[in-house]
PLY file of the C-alpha trace (Angstrom):
ply
format ascii 1.0
element vertex 369
property float x
property float y
property float z
element edge 368
property int vertex1
property int vertex2
end_header
-69.54 95.37 -19.60
-66.03 97.17 -19.73
-65.04 96.18 -15.97
-63.91 92.60 -15.22
-66.51 90.77 -13.08
-64.48 88.66 -10.63
-67.66 87.32 -8.83
-69.25 85.06 -11.25
-71.88 82.36 -11.82
-72.80 79.66 -14.63
-76.11 80.88 -14.82
-79.26 78.23 -13.43
-80.36 78.21 -10.01
-82.38 75.56 -8.14
-86.11 75.41 -8.98
-88.35 75.79 -6.26
-90.12 72.92 -5.45
-93.63 74.62 -6.33
-92.36 75.49 -9.58
-91.38 71.73 -9.99
-94.75 70.57 -8.81
-96.39 73.24 -11.33
-94.69 71.71 -14.33
-95.43 68.04 -13.31
-99.15 69.09 -12.73
-99.83 70.61 -16.22
-100.39 73.81 -14.72
-101.96 75.94 -17.37
-99.75 78.02 -19.41
-100.54 81.42 -17.97
-100.56 80.45 -14.31
-97.50 78.75 -14.88
-95.57 81.69 -16.27
-97.09 84.02 -13.38
-95.00 81.68 -11.27
-92.19 81.59 -13.04
-91.82 85.49 -13.29
-92.49 85.58 -9.12
-89.64 83.62 -8.79
-87.22 85.00 -10.98
-87.85 88.23 -9.26
-86.95 86.70 -6.20
-83.58 85.46 -7.45
-82.89 88.80 -9.30
-83.12 90.43 -6.01
-80.99 87.66 -4.38
-78.30 88.01 -7.05
-78.30 91.70 -6.15
-78.12 90.96 -2.28
-75.11 88.64 -2.91
-73.49 91.08 -4.78
-73.11 89.89 -8.20
-73.09 92.73 -11.17
-74.67 90.63 -13.45
-77.79 88.85 -13.46
-79.77 85.98 -15.07
-83.02 84.78 -14.78
-81.55 81.23 -12.96
-82.99 79.36 -16.38
-85.92 78.86 -14.61
-88.27 79.06 -17.78
-86.18 76.44 -18.87
-86.27 72.41 -18.06
-82.83 71.83 -19.20
-79.95 74.36 -19.88
-80.40 73.56 -23.60
-84.03 73.46 -23.89
-84.49 77.22 -24.94
-83.11 75.79 -28.33
-84.98 72.33 -28.51
-88.16 74.38 -27.37
-87.59 76.95 -30.23
-86.76 74.30 -32.99
-88.49 71.74 -34.71
-87.19 68.39 -35.67
-86.26 66.84 -32.32
-88.09 63.75 -31.03
-87.69 62.85 -27.38
-88.68 59.32 -27.67
-85.61 57.40 -28.62
-82.79 58.57 -26.05
-80.28 56.37 -25.12
-78.97 55.52 -21.49
-75.65 57.26 -20.35
-73.21 56.73 -17.75
-73.04 59.08 -15.07
-70.69 59.24 -12.07
-71.15 60.71 -8.50
-68.19 62.03 -6.46
-68.32 58.35 -4.39
-66.98 57.11 -7.83
-70.45 54.91 -8.24
-71.09 54.84 -11.71
-74.99 55.03 -12.45
-76.73 53.97 -15.87
-79.20 57.24 -15.86
-82.07 57.26 -18.68
-82.51 60.87 -19.00
-85.86 62.35 -18.14
-87.56 64.91 -21.07
-85.59 67.60 -18.82
-82.17 66.57 -19.00
-82.20 65.51 -22.76
-82.13 67.11 -26.38
-83.98 64.46 -28.09
-82.73 62.98 -31.46
-82.73 64.76 -34.50
-85.35 62.92 -36.85
-86.16 65.77 -39.38
-85.14 69.09 -40.77
-84.52 71.46 -38.04
-86.73 74.69 -38.85
-87.09 77.44 -36.15
-90.48 78.65 -35.12
-89.31 81.48 -32.37
-86.53 83.02 -30.57
-84.08 80.85 -28.46
-84.63 83.27 -25.80
-87.94 84.38 -26.63
-89.55 83.40 -23.39
-86.75 84.90 -21.21
-85.20 87.64 -22.51
-88.55 90.72 -22.54
-88.98 90.14 -18.64
-85.42 90.18 -18.18
-85.11 93.59 -19.81
-88.11 94.91 -18.09
-86.90 93.58 -14.41
-83.14 92.89 -14.27
-81.59 95.35 -12.23
-78.50 95.74 -13.77
-76.66 94.63 -17.18
-78.39 90.87 -18.30
-76.22 87.62 -19.15
-77.97 85.34 -21.17
-76.81 81.95 -21.64
-76.56 79.37 -24.46
-75.96 75.86 -25.37
-73.00 75.05 -27.57
-74.24 74.25 -31.04
-71.29 71.38 -30.47
-74.31 70.08 -27.74
-76.44 68.39 -30.51
-73.94 66.06 -32.79
-72.97 64.57 -29.77
-76.30 63.40 -28.37
-78.84 64.17 -30.87
-77.35 62.48 -33.98
-78.58 58.75 -34.11
-77.14 56.73 -37.01
-80.21 55.14 -39.19
-82.68 57.90 -38.01
-80.61 61.77 -38.32
-78.07 60.57 -41.09
-81.47 60.42 -43.51
-81.65 64.08 -42.90
-77.95 65.02 -42.36
-75.43 62.70 -43.73
-73.33 63.02 -40.66
-72.79 64.72 -37.38
-70.84 67.32 -38.94
-73.46 68.26 -41.37
-75.95 68.39 -38.34
-73.52 70.64 -36.59
-73.41 73.11 -39.67
-77.14 73.50 -39.59
-77.31 74.20 -36.12
-74.91 76.56 -36.08
-76.45 78.20 -38.91
-79.72 78.67 -36.61
-77.87 79.77 -33.60
-75.86 82.46 -35.67
-78.70 84.09 -37.15
-80.43 84.42 -33.63
-77.25 85.47 -31.51
-76.91 88.16 -33.76
-80.40 89.43 -33.03
-80.01 88.71 -29.28
-76.33 90.68 -29.15
-78.22 93.61 -30.72
-81.33 93.49 -28.01
-79.61 94.88 -25.12
-77.61 92.13 -23.44
-74.72 93.00 -22.05
-73.18 89.18 -21.40
-73.69 85.97 -23.73
-72.32 82.55 -22.26
-72.20 79.72 -24.68
-72.05 76.22 -22.38
-70.03 73.68 -24.02
-69.57 70.79 -22.28
-69.04 68.59 -24.68
-65.28 69.54 -25.56
-64.62 67.48 -22.07
-64.72 64.57 -24.50
-61.53 65.52 -25.59
-60.04 65.60 -22.24
-61.00 61.80 -21.85
-59.93 58.69 -23.47
-63.17 56.91 -23.11
-64.70 59.57 -24.90
-62.36 59.72 -27.52
-63.31 56.48 -28.50
-66.49 56.75 -28.19
-66.52 59.42 -31.08
-64.54 57.14 -33.45
-66.63 54.51 -32.39
-70.15 55.67 -32.49
-70.02 58.97 -33.83
-67.64 57.84 -36.54
-65.91 61.05 -36.85
-62.18 61.46 -36.59
-61.80 63.44 -32.81
-58.98 65.96 -34.02
-61.20 66.90 -37.40
-64.22 67.43 -35.25
-62.31 69.73 -32.69
-61.48 72.21 -35.90
-65.10 71.96 -36.85
-66.39 72.52 -33.25
-63.87 75.44 -32.62
-65.30 77.14 -36.22
-68.93 76.36 -35.32
-68.75 78.20 -31.74
-66.46 81.07 -33.29
-69.30 81.65 -35.70
-71.52 82.08 -33.25
-69.27 84.29 -31.09
-68.55 86.25 -33.97
-72.55 87.02 -34.69
-72.36 88.21 -30.75
-69.22 90.45 -31.46
-70.83 94.14 -30.49
-69.36 96.99 -28.47
-70.40 96.10 -24.99
-71.15 92.26 -25.15
-68.80 90.13 -23.15
-68.59 86.83 -24.93
-67.80 83.93 -22.58
-67.48 79.81 -22.81
-68.22 77.43 -20.08
-66.89 74.07 -19.99
-67.56 71.47 -17.59
-67.40 67.70 -17.66
-70.99 66.96 -17.29
-73.84 68.31 -14.56
-76.73 66.30 -14.05
-78.12 65.80 -10.52
-74.90 66.18 -9.05
-73.38 63.58 -11.17
-70.39 63.75 -14.08
-69.16 61.59 -17.10
-65.75 63.10 -17.89
-62.72 63.74 -16.21
-59.36 65.13 -17.42
-57.24 68.28 -17.52
-57.45 70.73 -19.97
-54.07 69.87 -21.38
-55.03 67.76 -24.58
-56.77 70.95 -26.29
-55.70 73.77 -24.28
-53.43 75.56 -26.99
-55.85 75.69 -29.26
-59.40 76.03 -27.08
-57.58 79.35 -25.52
-55.84 80.73 -28.40
-58.30 79.90 -31.23
-61.91 80.39 -29.53
-62.66 84.54 -29.94
-64.09 84.68 -26.27
-63.13 87.42 -23.82
-63.70 84.86 -20.65
-63.66 81.21 -19.86
-65.76 79.85 -17.23
-63.26 76.41 -16.26
-64.26 73.73 -14.01
-61.88 73.57 -11.28
-63.62 72.48 -8.22
-61.81 68.83 -7.53
-58.96 66.76 -8.91
-61.07 65.69 -11.97
-60.47 69.01 -13.66
-56.38 68.53 -13.77
-53.94 71.10 -12.66
-53.97 74.89 -13.45
-50.66 74.33 -15.58
-52.63 74.53 -19.22
-53.68 78.05 -18.08
-50.38 79.06 -19.35
-51.77 78.59 -23.15
-54.80 82.04 -22.09
-53.39 85.03 -24.02
-53.33 88.28 -22.35
-56.27 89.69 -23.32
-58.62 86.74 -21.95
-60.14 86.65 -18.60
-60.28 82.29 -16.67
-63.02 82.44 -14.32
-61.91 79.65 -11.84
-64.81 77.39 -11.28
-63.49 76.59 -7.55
-66.82 76.18 -5.77
-68.86 72.61 -6.29
-72.26 73.45 -7.59
-72.33 69.31 -6.65
-71.74 68.91 -3.49
-73.61 70.61 -0.26
-70.33 71.07 1.74
-69.69 74.81 1.79
-66.19 75.59 0.78
-63.82 77.49 3.21
-62.30 81.07 2.17
-58.89 80.46 2.87
-59.02 77.59 0.94
-60.56 79.16 -2.26
-57.86 82.16 -1.93
-55.23 79.61 -1.67
-56.15 78.13 -4.80
-56.64 81.59 -6.56
-52.86 82.32 -5.69
-51.58 78.72 -7.05
-53.44 79.81 -10.62
-51.82 83.11 -10.34
-48.54 81.61 -10.52
-49.48 80.46 -14.17
-51.75 83.03 -15.23
-51.37 87.14 -13.94
-53.97 87.71 -11.18
-55.76 90.69 -13.02
-56.97 87.95 -16.01
-58.77 86.07 -13.14
-61.79 85.44 -11.59
-63.80 83.12 -9.26
-67.19 81.31 -9.73
-68.75 78.38 -8.68
-67.63 75.00 -11.26
-70.96 74.72 -13.08
-74.92 75.85 -12.93
-76.45 74.41 -9.80
-79.56 73.24 -12.33
-78.34 72.09 -15.34
-81.31 70.26 -15.52
-84.50 71.24 -14.04
-84.28 68.65 -11.06
-81.20 70.42 -9.53
-78.04 69.16 -7.80
-78.31 67.28 -4.87
-78.20 70.59 -2.18
-80.81 72.93 -0.78
-81.72 76.64 -2.07
-79.92 77.80 1.44
-76.66 75.96 0.25
-76.81 77.63 -3.04
-76.73 81.02 -2.00
-74.31 80.38 1.07
-71.69 79.19 -2.06
-72.59 82.26 -4.37
-71.79 84.52 -1.27
-68.60 82.79 -0.63
-68.03 83.76 -4.16
-68.63 87.22 -4.13
-66.89 87.68 -0.54
-63.74 85.89 -1.57
-63.86 87.90 -4.85
-63.54 90.97 -2.46
-61.17 90.34 -0.99
-58.67 89.22 -3.63
-59.69 91.88 -6.18
-61.10 94.39 -3.69
0 1
1 2
2 3
3 4
4 5
5 6
6 7
7 8
8 9
9 10
10 11
11 12
12 13
13 14
14 15
15 16
16 17
17 18
18 19
19 20
20 21
21 22
22 23
23 24
24 25
25 26
26 27
27 28
28 29
29 30
30 31
31 32
32 33
33 34
34 35
35 36
36 37
37 38
38 39
39 40
40 41
41 42
42 43
43 44
44 45
45 46
46 47
47 48
48 49
49 50
50 51
51 52
52 53
53 54
54 55
55 56
56 57
57 58
58 59
59 60
60 61
61 62
62 63
63 64
64 65
65 66
66 67
67 68
68 69
69 70
70 71
71 72
72 73
73 74
74 75
75 76
76 77
77 78
78 79
79 80
80 81
81 82
82 83
83 84
84 85
85 86
86 87
87 88
88 89
89 90
90 91
91 92
92 93
93 94
94 95
95 96
96 97
97 98
98 99
99 100
100 101
101 102
102 103
103 104
104 105
105 106
106 107
107 108
108 109
109 110
110 111
111 112
112 113
113 114
114 115
115 116
116 117
117 118
118 119
119 120
120 121
121 122
122 123
123 124
124 125
125 126
126 127
127 128
128 129
129 130
130 131
131 132
132 133
133 134
134 135
135 136
136 137
137 138
138 139
139 140
140 141
141 142
142 143
143 144
144 145
145 146
146 147
147 148
148 149
149 150
150 151
151 152
152 153
153 154
154 155
155 156
156 157
157 158
158 159
159 160
160 161
161 162
162 163
163 164
164 165
165 166
166 167
167 168
168 169
169 170
170 171
171 172
172 173
173 174
174 175
175 176
176 177
177 178
178 179
179 180
180 181
181 182
182 183
183 184
184 185
185 186
186 187
187 188
188 189
189 190
190 191
191 192
192 193
193 194
194 195
195 196
196 197
197 198
198 199
199 200
200 201
201 202
202 203
203 204
204 205
205 206
206 207
207 208
208 209
209 210
210 211
211 212
212 213
213 214
214 215
215 216
216 217
217 218
218 219
219 220
220 221
221 222
222 223
223 224
224 225
225 226
226 227
227 228
228 229
229 230
230 231
231 232
232 233
233 234
234 235
235 236
236 237
237 238
238 239
239 240
240 241
241 242
242 243
243 244
244 245
245 246
246 247
247 248
248 249
249 250
250 251
251 252
252 253
253 254
254 255
255 256
256 257
257 258
258 259
259 260
260 261
261 262
262 263
263 264
264 265
265 266
266 267
267 268
268 269
269 270
270 271
271 272
272 273
273 274
274 275
275 276
276 277
277 278
278 279
279 280
280 281
281 282
282 283
283 284
284 285
285 286
286 287
287 288
288 289
289 290
290 291
291 292
292 293
293 294
294 295
295 296
296 297
297 298
298 299
299 300
300 301
301 302
302 303
303 304
304 305
305 306
306 307
307 308
308 309
309 310
310 311
311 312
312 313
313 314
314 315
315 316
316 317
317 318
318 319
319 320
320 321
321 322
322 323
323 324
324 325
325 326
326 327
327 328
328 329
329 330
330 331
331 332
332 333
333 334
334 335
335 336
336 337
337 338
338 339
339 340
340 341
341 342
342 343
343 344
344 345
345 346
346 347
347 348
348 349
349 350
350 351
351 352
352 353
353 354
354 355
355 356
356 357
357 358
358 359
359 360
360 361
361 362
362 363
363 364
364 365
365 366
366 367
367 368
């Protein structure tokens, strides 16, 4: 993938109702896989028709965007999760006690990998993708934030830093093999960087995680860079996606990238940043002035949370605004996040999802040709 992909998406697509029902009904494993296969073939075809040039399986085999890790690694307990405050765009706050599909559990034992992280996904994609393959993985930084619990996890890993190191070690080994397996694009999903953008979450890190946010930011950048370095083979595009929470059209953090922009954009060894920019919670384009000339920013201008279809003229206007800060040749466009970070998905229909993705490719063609 040497050419810059101007139209992108974050990777997860809405699950069809029959697939959700099959999971709920505990359908036999072989039948469930056949159903997944059929729908993955369908969405690969839709991506082709819409005009994308790199392909995912929509994360249709996952229960949430990070379950490829927790399904492959022993040591997590899904019984003791903590309710979290999520917000919708009407500014209502909801205490959501997550379902199994929207959590990654508490670490209660030594982490032991028993299968490849994308072992259920990659063989089928390699056999059936109509073009270059994009694989998404959760950032190692995701887990210390929501899988470390004092009184439980610290009997195995002494603090969140130790847990981060253990998870990074597993991911580095797996990514090294993955990068050599024929993929063209690795995207690491790292929503926890949003904690540094929002004062209520930096306070939470100090009180609940008992870490210094500045020290944890340094450790997080180091961990992600170790994972990105493992994918550093010719022909593999390395990307980082940042958002502020995405669960059933709800979010948990707000704030512009200003607080960490200089370190984030300079220090992370990526080719592309996929950045949430669909509303005022994301701040201005000004922090993009810190992006080096060899990195592309994919502007997440299209909401995957709201059903209303954006207007192309508004997207082009915002791209032109961003181009006053970062040259147009360093920009691309996508939805702001996936459509189904958890398998239940965001609150819109599949037709609305595909219309938004069509808008992304049409806008990219009009702006970049």
